[in-house]
matplotlib code that plots the C-alpha trace (Angstrom):
import matplotlib.pyplot as plt

x = [6.3, 8.6, 7.4, 8.1, 9.7, 13.1, 14.8, 15.6, 15.2, 17.6, 14.9, 11.3, 12.0, 15.5, 17.3, 15.5, 15.7, 19.0, 21.3, 23.0, 20.3, 22.3, 23.7, 20.2, 18.6, 21.2, 20.5, 16.8, 17.3, 19.3, 16.7, 13.9, 15.9, 16.6, 12.8, 12.1, 10.8, 11.9, 12.5, 11.1, 11.9, 8.7, 9.2, 12.8, 11.8, 9.0, 11.5, 14.0, 11.4, 10.6, 14.3, 14.9, 11.8, 12.2, 8.6, 6.1, 4.9, 1.4, 0.8, -0.3, 2.8, 4.9, 2.9, 3.5, 7.2, 7.6, 8.7, 7.0, 8.2, 6.3, 2.5, 2.3, -1.2, -2.5, -2.9, 0.7, 2.0, -0.3, 0.9, 4.6, 3.8, 2.1, 5.2, 7.6, 5.5, 5.4, 9.1, 9.7, 11.1, 8.4, 5.7, 2.4, 1.5, -2.2, -3.3, -1.4, -2.2, 1.4, 4.5, 8.1, 11.1, 12.4, 16.0, 15.2, 15.0, 16.8, 13.8, 10.1, 9.0, 6.0, 6.5, 6.3, 6.2, 6.7, 4.7, 5.3, 2.2, 4.1, 6.4, 4.9, 8.1, 7.7, 10.5, 10.4, 11.4, 13.2, 10.7, 11.8, 10.2, 6.9, 6.9, 7.7, 4.9, 2.5, 3.4, 3.0, -0.3, -1.8, -0.6, -2.1, -5.4, -5.1, -4.5, -1.8, -0.6, 0.3, 1.2, 1.0, 1.7, 1.8, 1.6, 2.4, 1.7, 3.4, 6.3, 9.6, 13.0, 13.7, 10.4, 10.6, 14.0]
y = [4.7, 7.0, 10.3, 11.6, 14.8, 15.8, 16.6, 13.9, 13.6, 11.5, 10.1, 10.9, 12.8, 14.1, 15.0, 12.7, 9.6, 7.8, 8.0, 4.6, 2.0, -1.1, 0.7, 1.9, -1.5, -3.0, -0.2, -0.8, -4.5, -3.7, -1.2, -3.7, -6.3, -3.9, -3.4, -7.1, -7.0, -8.6, -6.9, -9.8, -10.5, -8.7, -5.7, -5.4, -5.5, -2.9, -0.6, -1.1, -0.1, 3.0, 3.9, 3.5, 5.3, 8.8, 9.7, 8.7, 5.1, 3.8, 0.4, -1.2, 0.1, -1.6, -4.8, -4.8, -4.4, -7.1, -9.5, -12.5, -12.2, -14.8, -14.8, -11.0, -9.7, -6.2, -7.0, -8.2, -4.9, -2.8, -4.8, -4.2, -0.5, -0.3, -2.0, 0.4, 3.4, 2.1, 1.7, 5.2, 3.9, 5.3, 8.0, 8.1, 11.2, 11.2, 13.4, 11.2, 7.9, 7.2, 6.3, 7.4, 6.1, 8.1, 8.0, 9.7, 6.5, 8.0, 10.1, 10.5, 13.5, 14.9, 14.8, 18.0, 17.4, 19.8, 18.3, 19.6, 20.0, 19.9, 16.9, 15.0, 15.1, 15.1, 16.4, 15.9, 19.2, 19.6, 22.0, 22.1, 25.5, 24.3, 21.1, 23.0, 25.4, 22.6, 20.8, 24.0, 25.0, 21.5, 21.2, 24.6, 23.2, 20.2, 17.8, 15.2, 14.7, 11.1, 11.7, 14.6, 15.0, 18.4, 18.7, 21.9, 22.0, 24.2, 24.1, 22.5, 24.2, 22.2, 22.9, 26.6, 27.0]
z = [33.9, 31.9, 30.6, 27.1, 28.2, 26.8, 30.1, 32.5, 36.2, 38.2, 40.6, 41.3, 44.5, 44.3, 46.6, 49.1, 46.9, 47.5, 44.5, 45.0, 44.7, 45.9, 49.0, 49.9, 49.4, 51.8, 54.3, 54.0, 54.7, 57.8, 59.0, 58.6, 60.5, 63.3, 63.6, 63.6, 60.0, 56.7, 53.4, 51.4, 47.7, 46.6, 49.0, 47.8, 44.2, 44.7, 46.5, 43.7, 41.1, 43.2, 43.5, 39.8, 38.6, 37.2, 38.3, 40.9, 40.4, 40.4, 42.0, 38.7, 36.9, 39.7, 39.3, 35.5, 36.2, 38.7, 35.9, 37.2, 40.8, 42.7, 42.3, 42.4, 42.3, 43.2, 46.9, 47.1, 45.6, 47.9, 51.0, 49.9, 49.5, 52.9, 54.5, 52.7, 54.0, 57.5, 57.5, 56.2, 52.9, 50.7, 50.5, 48.8, 46.8, 47.4, 44.5, 42.0, 43.7, 43.2, 45.3, 45.6, 47.6, 50.5, 51.8, 55.2, 57.2, 60.2, 61.2, 60.9, 58.8, 57.0, 53.3, 51.2, 47.5, 44.6, 41.7, 38.1, 36.1, 32.9, 33.1, 36.1, 38.2, 41.9, 44.2, 48.0, 49.7, 52.9, 54.3, 57.9, 58.7, 57.1, 59.1, 62.3, 61.6, 60.9, 64.1, 66.2, 64.6, 65.0, 68.6, 69.4, 68.0, 70.3, 67.4, 67.3, 63.7, 62.9, 59.3, 56.8, 53.1, 51.6, 47.8, 45.9, 42.2, 39.7, 37.1, 38.0, 37.5, 34.4, 32.7, 33.7, 32.1]

ax = plt.figure().add_subplot(projection="3d")
ax.plot(x, y, z, "-o")
ax.set_aspect("equal")
plt.show()
């Protein structure tokens, strides 16, 4: 899951990825419980791997890093990822077919990702005006958005330097 680039990224989607993994895992557990759900051992491990990754993670990379957790098979990882997305704890970057953790558990939002074509980093952007414009334009078209992921490709600040 690591890239060979010389500069380092703290997390795959800084600043939206929580910086304190243990604190966020405890918050995620509390959030799930409040919603009548459980952050099972596998779900917790998949979330931890996303939080600790320096780039978006593919499901098979996560599976390879589960270190023998239970009888983990591809459907188990995909179910865990689906759960994390439903709970607002992760996003899927469709064009990369990869996942990142999200620390915005307090509200629903559309994800806007800046994807570096040079190093593969993906940063989630707080694009409030973009999200507001998308809501307004889709509402004007009589369309009710359930979920949106916007992906912008280019060169990140570290690679551009």
